[in-house]
C-alpha positions in Angstrom: 0.2 0.2 0.0 1.3 3.6 -1.2 0.8 6.9 0.7 1.5 10.5 0.0 4.9 11.9 1.2 2.8 15.0 2.6 1.8 12.6 5.5 5.0 12.9 7.0 5.4 15.3 9.1 8.6 16.8 8.2 9.6 20.3 10.8 12.7 20.5 9.2 14.7 18.9 6.5 18.3 18.2 6.7 20.5 16.4 3.9 23.3 13.8 4.3 26.4 14.4 2.5 26.0 11.1 0.2 22.4 13.2 -0.7 24.0 16.0 -1.3 26.6 14.4 -3.5 24.3 12.4 -5.5 21.6 15.7 -5.8 24.5 17.3 -7.8 25.4 14.4 -9.6 21.8 14.4 -10.8 21.1 17.9 -11.2 18.3 18.1 -8.7 18.2 21.2 -6.4 17.3 20.9 -3.1 14.0 22.8 -3.6 13.4 19.9 -6.2 13.7 17.2 -3.5 11.7 19.5 -0.8 8.9 19.4 -3.3 9.0 15.8 -3.6 8.4 15.2 -0.1 5.6 16.8 0.0 3.9 15.8 -3.3 5.8 12.5 -4.2 4.5 9.3 -3.0 5.7 6.4 -0.5 5.9 3.6 -2.1 8.2 1.6 0.8 8.3 2.0 4.7 11.4 0.3 6.5 9.8 0.9 10.3 12.4 -1.2 11.5 15.4 1.1 10.6 17.3 2.4 13.0 17.8 4.9 13.9 14.9 6.5 12.7 12.4 4.6 10.1 12.6 5.0 6.7 10.5 5.9 3.8 11.3 5.4 -0.2 9.7 8.3 -2.1 8.8 8.6 -5.6 8.4 11.7 -7.3 8.9 12.9 -10.4 11.6 16.1 -11.4 12.0 17.7 -15.2 9.5 14.8 -16.3 12.0 12.2 -14.9 11.8 9.4 -12.3 13.3 10.0 -8.8 13.5 8.5 -5.9 14.2 9.7 -2.1 15.0 7.9 1.1 14.5 9.7 4.0 14.4 8.9 7.7 12.0 10.3 9.9 12.7 11.1 13.5 9.2 11.3 14.6 10.1 13.0 18.5 11.9 16.0 16.9 10.2 15.9 13.1 13.4 15.8 11.4 13.8 14.6 8.0 17.1 13.1 6.9 17.5 13.0 3.3 19.6 9.7 3.1 20.0 9.1 -0.7 18.3 10.5 -3.9 18.7 9.1 -7.2 16.7 7.8 -10.8 15.5 4.5 -10.7 16.8 2.3 -13.2 14.7 1.0 -15.7 16.2 -2.1 -15.4 15.4 -2.7 -11.9 12.0 -1.0 -11.3 8.7 -2.0 -13.3 7.2 0.5 -15.8 5.3 2.3 -12.9 9.0 2.9 -10.5 7.0 1.6 -7.7 7.7 -1.9 -7.3 11.1 -3.4 -7.8 11.6 -6.4 -10.4 12.7 -9.5 -9.4 16.4 -10.9 -10.0 
């Protein structure tokens, strides 16, 4: 089951070094990522991730799909962007919501 990413209570967004590197490599600005957090779709949740539960969000930037992995500290409302990437069509279905079986 999927849900809108806007359901994430992000009070503040922080970026990991890896996320900034990937965003720069792929030409995706922070404003686009913050927009994806608000308008994108949570396609997978990992409630047991540590130190905080994480989510894989699907959105689009310049008409291309983008996946954002975000960890949410529910106590502080801080959303940590872990990584950002364009999903590989060879690994994902046509909607980029479901990973293909190996």
